[in-house]
C-alpha positions as YAML, in Angstrom:
chain: A
units: angstrom
residues:
- id: 1
  name: ASP
  ca: [-0.55, -1.63, -4.49]
- id: 2
  name: SER
  ca: [-4.18, -0.57, -4.37]
- id: 3
  name: TRP
  ca: [-4.46, 3.14, -5.10]
- id: 4
  name: ALA
  ca: [-7.10, 2.62, -7.81]
- id: 5
  name: ALA
  ca: [-9.53, 1.68, -5.11]
- id: 6
  name: MET
  ca: [-10.38, 5.33, -4.45]
- id: 7
  name: ALA
  ca: [-9.76, 6.87, -7.86]
- id: 8
  name: GLN
  ca: [-13.08, 8.59, -8.51]
- id: 9
  name: TYR
  ca: [-12.63, 11.15, -5.75]
- id: 10
  name: ALA
  ca: [-9.78, 12.76, -7.63]
- id: 11
  name: ARG
  ca: [-12.26, 13.51, -10.39]
- id: 12
  name: SER
  ca: [-15.47, 14.26, -8.51]
- id: 13
  name: VAL
  ca: [-14.80, 15.49, -4.98]
- id: 14
  name: GLY
  ca: [-11.20, 16.66, -4.68]
- id: 15
  name: LEU
  ca: [-11.46, 19.98, -6.47]
- id: 16
  name: MET
  ca: [-14.64, 20.88, -4.62]
- id: 17
  name: LEU
  ca: [-12.80, 20.45, -1.30]
- id: 18
  name: GLY
  ca: [-9.70, 22.28, -2.50]
- id: 19
  name: ALA
  ca: [-7.61, 19.13, -2.25]
- id: 20
  name: ALA
  ca: [-6.79, 18.80, -5.94]
- id: 21
  name: GLY
  ca: [-7.78, 15.19, -6.00]
- id: 22
  name: GLY
  ca: [-6.66, 14.85, -2.46]
- id: 23
  name: GLY
  ca: [-7.26, 11.46, -0.97]
- id: 24
  name: CYS
  ca: [-7.33, 7.79, -1.55]
- id: 25
  name: ALA
  ca: [-9.94, 7.13, 1.10]
- id: 26
  name: MET
  ca: [-11.87, 10.33, 0.44]
- id: 27
  name: ALA
  ca: [-12.02, 9.32, -3.18]
- id: 28
  name: TYR
  ca: [-14.00, 6.38, -2.07]
- id: 29
  name: ALA
  ca: [-16.03, 8.42, 0.41]
- id: 30
  name: GLY
  ca: [-17.12, 10.73, -2.37]
- id: 31
  name: THR
  ca: [-18.54, 7.85, -4.36]
- id: 32
  name: GLN
  ca: [-20.45, 6.63, -1.30]
- id: 33
  name: LEU
  ca: [-22.05, 9.93, -0.25]
- id: 34
  name: PHE
  ca: [-25.49, 9.05, -1.58]
- id: 35
  name: ALA
  ca: [-25.14, 5.27, -1.39]
- id: 36
  name: SER
  ca: [-27.38, 3.18, 0.80]
- id: 37
  name: PRO
  ca: [-25.73, 1.12, 3.54]
- id: 38
  name: ALA
  ca: [-24.25, -2.19, 2.43]
- id: 39
  name: ASP
  ca: [-25.71, -5.49, 3.55]
- id: 40
  name: SER
  ca: [-23.41, -6.27, 6.49]
- id: 41
  name: SER
  ca: [-24.71, -9.83, 6.67]
- id: 42
  name: ARG
  ca: [-23.14, -10.66, 3.30]
- id: 43
  name: PRO
  ca: [-19.63, -12.10, 3.71]
- id: 44
  name: CYS
  ca: [-16.71, -10.19, 2.24]
- id: 45
  name: PRO
  ca: [-14.84, -11.80, -0.67]
- id: 46
  name: THR
  ca: [-12.30, -14.51, 0.09]
- id: 47
  name: GLU
  ca: [-8.60, -14.06, -0.63]
- id: 48
  name: LYS
  ca: [-9.03, -16.23, -3.73]
- id: 49
  name: ALA
  ca: [-11.81, -13.98, -5.00]
- id: 50
  name: ARG
  ca: [-9.75, -10.85, -4.35]
- id: 51
  name: ARG
  ca: [-6.72, -12.36, -6.08]
- id: 52
  name: GLU
  ca: [-8.93, -12.96, -9.12]
- id: 53
  name: THR
  ca: [-9.98, -9.30, -8.93]
- id: 54
  name: PHE
  ca: [-6.35, -8.16, -9.04]
- id: 55
  name: ASP
  ca: [-5.51, -10.63, -11.81]
- id: 56
  name: GLY
  ca: [-8.33, -9.17, -13.86]
- id: 57
  name: LEU
  ca: [-7.19, -5.57, -13.25]
- id: 58
  name: ALA
  ca: [-3.47, -6.15, -13.82]
- id: 59
  name: LYS
  ca: [-3.13, -5.32, -17.51]
- id: 60
  name: LYS
  ca: [-5.05, -2.05, -17.24]
- id: 61
  name: TRP
  ca: [-3.89, -1.10, -13.72]
- id: 62
  name: ASP
  ca: [-1.38, 1.60, -14.68]
- id: 63
  name: VAL
  ca: [-3.77, 3.25, -17.13]
- id: 64
  name: THR
  ca: [-6.55, 3.15, -14.54]
- id: 65
  name: VAL
  ca: [-4.59, 4.86, -11.77]
- id: 66
  name: ARG
  ca: [-2.18, 7.16, -13.63]
- id: 67
  name: SER
  ca: [-4.23, 10.37, -13.78]
- id: 68
  name: ASP
  ca: [-5.67, 9.97, -10.28]
- id: 69
  name: GLU
  ca: [-2.26, 9.41, -8.72]
- id: 70
  name: PHE
  ca: [-1.06, 12.54, -10.48]
- id: 71
  name: LEU
  ca: [-3.96, 14.65, -9.22]
- id: 72
  name: ALA
  ca: [-3.55, 13.43, -5.64]
- id: 73
  name: GLY
  ca: [0.24, 13.81, -5.62]
- id: 74
  name: ILE
  ca: [0.80, 10.12, -4.95]
- id: 75
  name: GLY
  ca: [3.84, 9.98, -7.23]
- id: 76
  name: ARG
  ca: [5.60, 12.57, -5.05]
- id: 77
  name: LEU
  ca: [4.79, 10.59, -1.92]
- id: 78
  name: ARG
  ca: [6.09, 7.41, -3.52]
- id: 79
  name: ARG
  ca: [9.31, 9.11, -4.54]
- id: 80
  name: ARG
  ca: [9.95, 10.61, -1.09]
- id: 81
  name: LEU
  ca: [9.40, 7.29, 0.64]
- id: 82
  name: ILE
  ca: [11.20, 4.97, -1.78]
- id: 83
  name: GLN
  ca: [14.30, 7.15, -1.87]
- id: 84
  name: ARG
  ca: [14.80, 6.18, 1.78]
- id: 85
  name: ALA
  ca: [15.31, 2.53, 0.75]
- id: 86
  name: GLU
  ca: [18.81, 1.10, 1.04]
- id: 87
  name: GLY
  ca: [20.73, -2.15, 0.93]
- id: 88
  name: ASP
  ca: [18.86, -5.36, 0.14]
- id: 89
  name: VAL
  ca: [15.20, -4.43, -0.35]
- id: 90
  name: LEU
  ca: [12.05, -6.52, -0.18]
- id: 91
  name: GLU
  ca: [8.94, -4.96, -1.72]
- id: 92
  name: VAL
  ca: [5.75, -6.69, -0.60]
- id: 93
  name: ALA
  ca: [2.55, -6.52, -2.68]
- id: 94
  name: VAL
  ca: [4.55, -4.99, -5.51]
- id: 95
  name: GLY
  ca: [1.54, -4.87, -7.82]
- id: 96
  name: SER
  ca: [2.47, -3.51, -11.24]
- id: 97
  name: GLY
  ca: [5.84, -2.16, -10.08]
- id: 98
  name: ARG
  ca: [4.88, 1.49, -9.79]
- id: 99
  name: ASN
  ca: [7.74, 2.18, -7.34]
- id: 100
  name: PHE
  ca: [10.57, 0.82, -9.47]
- id: 101
  name: ALA
  ca: [11.56, 4.15, -11.01]
- id: 102
  name: TYR
  ca: [12.13, 5.73, -7.58]
- id: 103
  name: TYR
  ca: [14.80, 3.41, -6.14]
- id: 104
  name: SER
  ca: [18.28, 4.90, -5.88]
- id: 105
  name: ALA
  ca: [20.99, 2.81, -7.56]
- id: 106
  name: GLY
  ca: [23.53, 4.48, -5.29]
- id: 107
  name: LYS
  ca: [21.84, 3.12, -2.14]
- id: 108
  name: VAL
  ca: [20.08, -0.11, -3.13]
- id: 109
  name: ARG
  ca: [21.95, -3.37, -3.89]
- id: 110
  name: GLN
  ca: [19.00, -5.50, -4.97]
- id: 111
  name: VAL
  ca: [15.19, -5.48, -5.00]
- id: 112
  name: THR
  ca: [13.19, -8.63, -4.32]
- id: 113
  name: ALA
  ca: [9.52, -8.08, -5.17]
- id: 114
  name: VAL
  ca: [6.63, -10.36, -4.19]
- id: 115
  name: ASP
  ca: [2.90, -10.39, -4.87]
- id: 116
  name: PHE
  ca: [0.06, -12.92, -4.62]
- id: 117
  name: SER
  ca: [-1.15, -12.07, -8.14]
- id: 118
  name: ARG
  ca: [0.76, -13.75, -10.94]
- id: 119
  name: SER
  ca: [-0.71, -11.32, -13.48]
- id: 120
  name: MET
  ca: [0.52, -8.32, -11.49]
- id: 121
  name: LEU
  ca: [4.01, -9.85, -11.29]
- id: 122
  name: GLU
  ca: [4.02, -10.26, -15.06]
- id: 123
  name: VAL
  ca: [3.28, -6.55, -15.48]
- id: 124
  name: ALA
  ca: [5.97, -5.66, -12.93]
- id: 125
  name: GLY
  ca: [8.46, -7.84, -14.78]
- id: 126
  name: GLU
  ca: [7.99, -5.70, -17.89]
- id: 127
  name: LYS
  ca: [9.42, -2.72, -15.94]
- id: 128
  name: ARG
  ca: [12.87, -4.13, -15.18]
- id: 129
  name: LYS
  ca: [14.44, -1.27, -17.14]
- id: 130
  name: ASP
  ca: [12.97, 1.21, -14.64]
- id: 131
  name: LEU
  ca: [15.21, -0.36, -11.98]
- id: 132
  name: GLU
  ca: [18.44, -0.75, -13.95]
- id: 133
  name: PRO
  ca: [21.19, -1.19, -12.91]
- id: 134
  name: ILE
  ca: [19.61, -2.56, -9.69]
- id: 135
  name: PRO
  ca: [19.03, -6.34, -9.93]
- id: 136
  name: LEU
  ca: [15.39, -7.48, -9.59]
- id: 137
  name: ARG
  ca: [14.00, -10.79, -8.32]
- id: 138
  name: LEU
  ca: [10.26, -11.49, -8.67]
- id: 139
  name: LYS
  ca: [8.48, -14.09, -6.55]
- id: 140
  name: LEU
  ca: [4.87, -15.27, -6.27]
- id: 141
  name: ALA
  ca: [4.13, -15.27, -2.54]
- id: 142
  name: SER
  ca: [1.55, -14.60, 0.14]
- id: 143
  name: SER
  ca: [2.29, -11.61, 2.35]
- id: 144
  name: ALA
  ca: [1.32, -13.70, 5.39]
- id: 145
  name: LYS
  ca: [4.05, -16.28, 4.76]
- id: 146
  name: LEU
  ca: [7.23, -14.81, 3.30]
- id: 147
  name: GLU
  ca: [9.65, -17.56, 2.37]
- id: 148
  name: PHE
  ca: [12.81, -15.79, 3.49]
- id: 149
  name: GLU
  ca: [15.13, -16.28, 6.44]
- id: 150
  name: ASP
  ca: [14.88, -14.07, 9.52]
- id: 151
  name: GLY
  ca: [16.81, -10.81, 9.16]
- id: 152
  name: SER
  ca: [17.28, -11.05, 5.39]
- id: 153
  name: PHE
  ca: [16.61, -7.45, 4.32]
- id: 154
  name: ASP
  ca: [17.80, -3.95, 5.16]
- id: 155
  name: THR
  ca: [14.55, -2.38, 3.93]
- id: 156
  name: VAL
  ca: [11.03, -3.73, 3.52]
- id: 157
  name: VAL
  ca: [8.61, -1.67, 1.40]
- id: 158
  name: ASP
  ca: [4.85, -1.83, 1.08]
- id: 159
  name: THR
  ca: [2.72, 0.74, -0.73]
- id: 160
  name: PHE
  ca: [-1.07, 0.51, -0.63]
- id: 161
  name: GLY
  ca: [-0.93, -3.18, 0.23]
- id: 162
  name: ILE
  ca: [-2.16, -3.45, 3.82]
- id: 163
  name: CYS
  ca: [-5.69, -2.66, 2.66]
- id: 164
  name: SER
  ca: [-5.77, -5.85, 0.59]
- id: 165
  name: PHE
  ca: [-4.08, -8.35, 2.93]
- id: 166
  name: GLU
  ca: [-6.26, -11.16, 4.22]
- id: 167
  name: GLN
  ca: [-4.23, -11.16, 7.47]
- id: 168
  name: PRO
  ca: [-2.76, -7.65, 7.78]
- id: 169
  name: VAL
  ca: [-1.19, -8.10, 11.23]
- id: 170
  name: GLN
  ca: [0.41, -11.40, 10.25]
- id: 171
  name: ALA
  ca: [1.74, -9.78, 7.06]
- id: 172
  name: LEU
  ca: [3.30, -6.95, 9.07]
- id: 173
  name: ARG
  ca: [4.79, -9.45, 11.52]
- id: 174
  name: GLU
  ca: [6.38, -11.22, 8.57]
- id: 175
  name: MET
  ca: [7.84, -7.94, 7.34]
- id: 176
  name: ARG
  ca: [9.32, -7.40, 10.80]
- id: 177
  name: ARG
  ca: [10.66, -10.97, 10.93]
- id: 178
  name: VAL
  ca: [12.60, -10.74, 7.67]
- id: 179
  name: LEU
  ca: [13.98, -7.29, 8.57]
- id: 180
  name: LYS
  ca: [17.52, -6.90, 9.89]
- id: 181
  name: GLU
  ca: [17.91, -5.56, 13.43]
- id: 182
  name: GLU
  ca: [18.74, -2.03, 12.29]
- id: 183
  name: GLY
  ca: [16.54, -2.15, 9.20]
- id: 184
  name: GLN
  ca: [13.46, -0.14, 8.28]
- id: 185
  name: VAL
  ca: [9.95, -0.85, 7.05]
- id: 186
  name: LEU
  ca: [8.67, 1.85, 4.67]
- id: 187
  name: LEU
  ca: [4.89, 2.10, 4.36]
- id: 188
  name: LEU
  ca: [2.66, 4.26, 2.15]
- id: 189
  name: GLU
  ca: [-0.92, 3.21, 2.86]
- id: 190
  name: HIS
  ca: [-4.53, 4.30, 2.81]
- id: 191
  name: GLY
  ca: [-6.96, 3.53, 5.60]
- id: 192
  name: ALA
  ca: [-8.98, 4.99, 8.44]
- id: 193
  name: SER
  ca: [-9.50, 8.74, 8.40]
- id: 194
  name: SER
  ca: [-8.77, 11.13, 11.25]
- id: 195
  name: TRP
  ca: [-12.05, 12.90, 10.32]
- id: 196
  name: GLU
  ca: [-15.14, 11.32, 11.86]
- id: 197
  name: MET
  ca: [-17.44, 12.15, 8.95]
- id: 198
  name: VAL
  ca: [-15.03, 10.75, 6.40]
- id: 199
  name: GLN
  ca: [-14.58, 7.59, 8.44]
- id: 200
  name: GLY
  ca: [-18.34, 7.17, 8.51]
- id: 201
  name: PHE
  ca: [-18.41, 7.18, 4.72]
- id: 202
  name: LEU
  ca: [-15.63, 4.61, 4.60]
- id: 203
  name: ASN
  ca: [-17.36, 2.31, 7.05]
- id: 204
  name: ASN
  ca: [-20.69, 2.64, 5.28]
- id: 205
  name: GLY
  ca: [-19.44, 1.30, 1.96]
- id: 206
  name: ALA
  ca: [-16.50, -0.89, 2.92]
- id: 207
  name: GLN
  ca: [-18.10, -4.11, 1.74]
- id: 208
  name: ARG
  ca: [-19.05, -2.77, -1.68]
- id: 209
  name: HIS
  ca: [-15.53, -1.45, -2.00]
- id: 210
  name: VAL
  ca: [-13.76, -4.70, -1.21]
- id: 211
  name: GLU
  ca: [-16.04, -6.54, -3.61]
- id: 212
  name: LYS
  ca: [-15.18, -4.14, -6.46]
- id: 213
  name: TYR
  ca: [-11.49, -3.41, -5.82]
- id: 214
  name: GLY
  ca: [-10.25, -6.17, -3.52]
- id: 215
  name: CYS
  ca: [-9.25, -3.85, -0.67]
- id: 216
  name: TYR
  ca: [-10.62, -2.71, 2.68]
- id: 217
  name: PRO
  ca: [-10.66, 1.14, 2.79]
- id: 218
  name: ASN
  ca: [-11.27, 1.69, 6.51]
- id: 219
  name: ARG
  ca: [-8.50, -0.18, 8.35]
- id: 220
  name: ASP
  ca: [-6.69, 1.55, 11.22]
- id: 221
  name: ILE
  ca: [-3.17, 1.33, 9.81]
- id: 222
  name: LEU
  ca: [-1.37, 2.62, 12.91]
- id: 223
  name: GLN
  ca: [-3.15, 0.14, 15.15]
- id: 224
  name: LEU
  ca: [-2.23, -2.75, 12.84]
- id: 225
  name: VAL
  ca: [1.41, -1.65, 12.68]
- id: 226
  name: ARG
  ca: [1.70, -1.47, 16.45]
- id: 227
  name: GLU
  ca: [-0.11, -4.75, 16.97]
- id: 228
  name: ALA
  ca: [2.48, -6.39, 14.73]
- id: 229
  name: GLY
  ca: [5.28, -5.21, 17.03]
- id: 230
  name: LEU
  ca: [6.70, -2.50, 14.78]
- id: 231
  name: HIS
  ca: [7.74, 0.89, 16.17]
- id: 232
  name: VAL
  ca: [6.96, 4.09, 14.26]
- id: 233
  name: ALA
  ca: [9.96, 6.37, 13.76]
- id: 234
  name: LEU
  ca: [8.23, 8.79, 11.37]
- id: 235
  name: GLU
  ca: [4.56, 9.42, 10.70]
- id: 236
  name: GLU
  ca: [2.81, 11.68, 8.19]
- id: 237
  name: ARG
  ca: [-0.90, 11.85, 7.36]
- id: 238
  name: HIS
  ca: [-2.40, 13.33, 4.20]
- id: 239
  name: HIS
  ca: [-5.79, 13.55, 2.47]
- id: 240
  name: PHE
  ca: [-8.00, 13.95, 5.53]
- id: 241
  name: GLY
  ca: [-5.81, 11.53, 7.41]
- id: 242
  name: THR
  ca: [-6.52, 8.65, 5.04]
- id: 243
  name: THR
  ca: [-3.05, 8.44, 3.47]
- id: 244
  name: TYR
  ca: [-0.24, 7.31, 5.76]
- id: 245
  name: ILE
  ca: [3.52, 7.60, 5.33]
- id: 246
  name: LEU
  ca: [5.26, 5.53, 8.01]
- id: 247
  name: VAL
  ca: [8.90, 4.67, 8.63]
- id: 248
  name: CYS
  ca: [9.01, 1.78, 11.10]
- id: 249
  name: LYS
  ca: [11.69, -0.06, 13.07]
- id: 250
  name: ARG
  ca: [11.93, -3.53, 14.61]
- id: 251
  name: ASN
  ca: [12.83, -2.15, 18.01]
- id: 252
  name: PRO
  ca: [11.81, 0.86, 20.12]
- id: 253
  name: VAL
  ca: [12.76, 4.14, 18.46]
- id: 254
  name: THR
  ca: [15.73, 6.16, 19.76]
- id: 255
  name: LYS
  ca: [16.51, 9.82, 19.11]
- id: 256
  name: ASP
  ca: [18.89, 8.73, 16.35]
- id: 257
  name: ASP
  ca: [15.99, 7.11, 14.49]
- id: 258
  name: GLU
  ca: [13.75, 10.18, 14.54]
...
């Protein structure tokens, strides 16, 4: 759950553009406007290094992102998406558990939440009351290898996680694998912009960004989703096209799914 990655835009660029803090990726672009190009020959951090980054940020994560999420309206987007969840739910890359308060006890039987950062899971565990009376299971796990049987969940949720996965397509394939035939994958992500200039900013500073925050800001989310074999039933783009809301299905979408 990597919203903090672009936080400074909400303070420095959003109001100027009339977006009221309007974009995860543009937040980052604003900080890179006058930056020199990164050294592309330097390798990006390993998964171990990025896990250490998230471990180090865990205790202060909520404080770091709270005001910026408010300015950019991310809480509203979270609520709208998570209220679609039903049945047995798997939340991947749960982070600090910022979605817990939005699940509907009338629709959700249980939430299983996984993350590769033990420190983030500890913070999420402190928010069990936000989910009550919905039961919560927490599990340390890699998104690329989910230790669940095929077709285990009615809903799979990921918010701002694809940017930080070492193997994003494999992670999405795993989400599809553990999803029931008529289930849904709910995604709220940041990534490639639909604006060429903005995308240029993202590309220019991607390496610095992943080194600081542990996430890649310029990934083409729709391409990754389709490559993984998922089918998009609903798509929304916000914040210069950098914030994605996607409702996905295992199988080709019918009119009933739209």
